[in-house]
DRENDO-1510 file (C-alpha; in Angstrom, 1 decimal, always signed):
<recs>
REC; n; res; u; v; w
REC; 1; UNK; -13.2; +14.8; -17.7 .
REC; 2; UNK; -13.2; +17.9; -15.5 .
REC; 3; UNK; -15.2; +16.1; -12.8 .
REC; 4; UNK; -12.3; +13.7; -12.3 .
REC; 5; UNK; -9.9; +16.6; -11.8 .
REC; 6; UNK; -11.8; +18.5; -9.1 .
REC; 7; UNK; -12.7; +17.4; -5.6 .
REC; 8; UNK; -15.9; +18.0; -3.8 .
REC; 9; UNK; -14.5; +21.3; -2.7 .
REC; 10; UNK; -13.9; +22.4; -6.3 .
REC; 11; UNK; -10.2; +22.5; -6.0 .
REC; 12; UNK; -7.7; +20.8; -8.3 .
REC; 13; UNK; -6.7; +17.4; -7.2 .
REC; 14; UNK; -3.1; +16.7; -6.3 .
REC; 15; UNK; -2.2; +14.1; -8.9 .
REC; 16; UNK; +1.3; +12.7; -9.4 .
REC; 17; UNK; +2.1; +11.1; -12.7 .
REC; 18; UNK; +4.4; +8.0; -12.6 .
REC; 19; UNK; +6.8; +7.6; -15.6 .
REC; 20; UNK; +9.0; +4.8; -16.8 .
REC; 21; UNK; +12.7; +5.1; -17.6 .
REC; 22; UNK; +11.8; +6.4; -21.1 .
REC; 23; UNK; +9.6; +9.1; -19.7 .
REC; 24; UNK; +6.3; +7.5; -20.7 .
REC; 25; UNK; +3.4; +8.0; -18.2 .
REC; 26; UNK; +2.6; +4.6; -16.7 .
REC; 27; UNK; +0.4; +5.5; -13.8 .
REC; 28; UNK; -1.2; +8.1; -11.6 .
REC; 29; UNK; -0.9; +8.5; -7.8 .
REC; 30; UNK; -4.0; +10.0; -6.1 .
REC; 31; UNK; -3.7; +11.0; -2.4 .
REC; 32; UNK; -5.9; +8.8; -0.3 .
REC; 33; UNK; -8.2; +11.6; +0.8 .
REC; 34; UNK; -8.9; +12.5; -2.8 .
REC; 35; UNK; -9.4; +8.8; -3.6 .
REC; 36; UNK; -12.0; +8.5; -0.8 .
REC; 37; UNK; -13.8; +11.5; -2.3 .
REC; 38; UNK; -13.9; +10.0; -5.7 .
REC; 39; UNK; -15.3; +6.7; -4.4 .
REC; 40; UNK; -18.1; +8.6; -2.7 .
REC; 41; UNK; -18.9; +10.4; -5.9 .
REC; 42; UNK; -18.5; +7.4; -8.3 .
REC; 43; UNK; -19.9; +4.3; -6.6 .
REC; 44; UNK; -18.5; +2.0; -9.3 .
REC; 45; UNK; -15.0; +2.9; -8.1 .
REC; 46; UNK; -15.9; +1.6; -4.6 .
REC; 47; UNK; -17.3; -1.6; -6.1 .
REC; 48; UNK; -14.2; -2.1; -8.3 .
REC; 49; UNK; -11.9; -1.6; -5.3 .
REC; 50; UNK; -13.9; -4.1; -3.2 .
REC; 51; UNK; -13.8; -6.6; -6.1 .
REC; 52; UNK; -10.0; -6.3; -6.4 .
REC; 53; UNK; -9.2; -6.4; -2.7 .
REC; 54; UNK; -7.3; -9.6; -1.7 .
REC; 55; UNK; -7.5; -10.9; +1.8 .
REC; 56; UNK; -4.4; -12.9; +2.9 .
REC; 57; UNK; -4.9; -16.7; +2.6 .
REC; 58; UNK; -5.7; -18.7; +5.7 .
REC; 59; UNK; -2.1; -20.1; +5.8 .
REC; 60; UNK; -0.7; -16.6; +5.5 .
REC; 61; UNK; -2.9; -15.4; +8.4 .
REC; 62; UNK; -1.8; -18.4; +10.5 .
REC; 63; UNK; +1.9; -17.5; +9.9 .
REC; 64; UNK; +1.3; -13.9; +11.0 .
REC; 65; UNK; -0.7; -15.0; +14.0 .
REC; 66; UNK; +2.1; -17.4; +15.0 .
REC; 67; UNK; +4.8; -14.8; +14.7 .
REC; 68; UNK; +2.8; -12.2; +16.6 .
REC; 69; UNK; +2.0; -14.7; +19.4 .
REC; 70; UNK; +5.7; -15.6; +19.6 .
REC; 71; UNK; +6.7; -11.9; +19.8 .
REC; 72; UNK; +4.1; -11.2; +22.5 .
REC; 73; UNK; +5.4; -14.2; +24.6 .
REC; 74; UNK; +9.0; -13.2; +24.1 .
REC; 75; UNK; +9.3; -9.5; +23.3 .
REC; 76; UNK; +13.0; -9.3; +24.2 .
REC; 77; UNK; +13.8; -12.2; +21.8 .
REC; 78; UNK; +14.1; -10.1; +18.7 .
REC; 79; UNK; +17.0; -9.4; +16.3 .
REC; 80; UNK; +18.2; -5.9; +15.5 .
REC; 81; UNK; +17.1; -5.2; +11.9 .
REC; 82; UNK; +20.3; -3.3; +10.8 .
REC; 83; UNK; +22.6; -5.9; +12.3 .
REC; 84; UNK; +20.6; -8.7; +10.6 .
REC; 85; UNK; +20.8; -7.0; +7.2 .
REC; 86; UNK; +24.6; -6.5; +7.7 .
REC; 87; UNK; +25.0; -10.1; +8.6 .
REC; 88; UNK; +23.1; -11.2; +5.5 .
REC; 89; UNK; +25.2; -8.9; +3.3 .
REC; 90; UNK; +28.4; -10.3; +4.8 .
REC; 91; UNK; +27.2; -13.9; +4.3 .
REC; 92; UNK; +26.4; -13.4; +0.6 .
REC; 93; UNK; +29.5; -11.5; -0.4 .
</recs>
């Protein structure tokens, strides 16, 4: 198990443990630089990551493309985020 806790520079990894409301450990956060190092060292990790990567669906990509196109054609036609959130909160209260 020691190999998982040391990086290629033989220093301890900076792991952060994630806990639920009862204090049970439910996950581990690994900084991206250290994750990249682990993937180089253990090729199965890279394969597993690639297998679980989900591309947006075609219809999702189309919505994003349409929104970006609209923004680039009308960059001044945008709403202020904070004002919009305030308006939503007022309308639902």
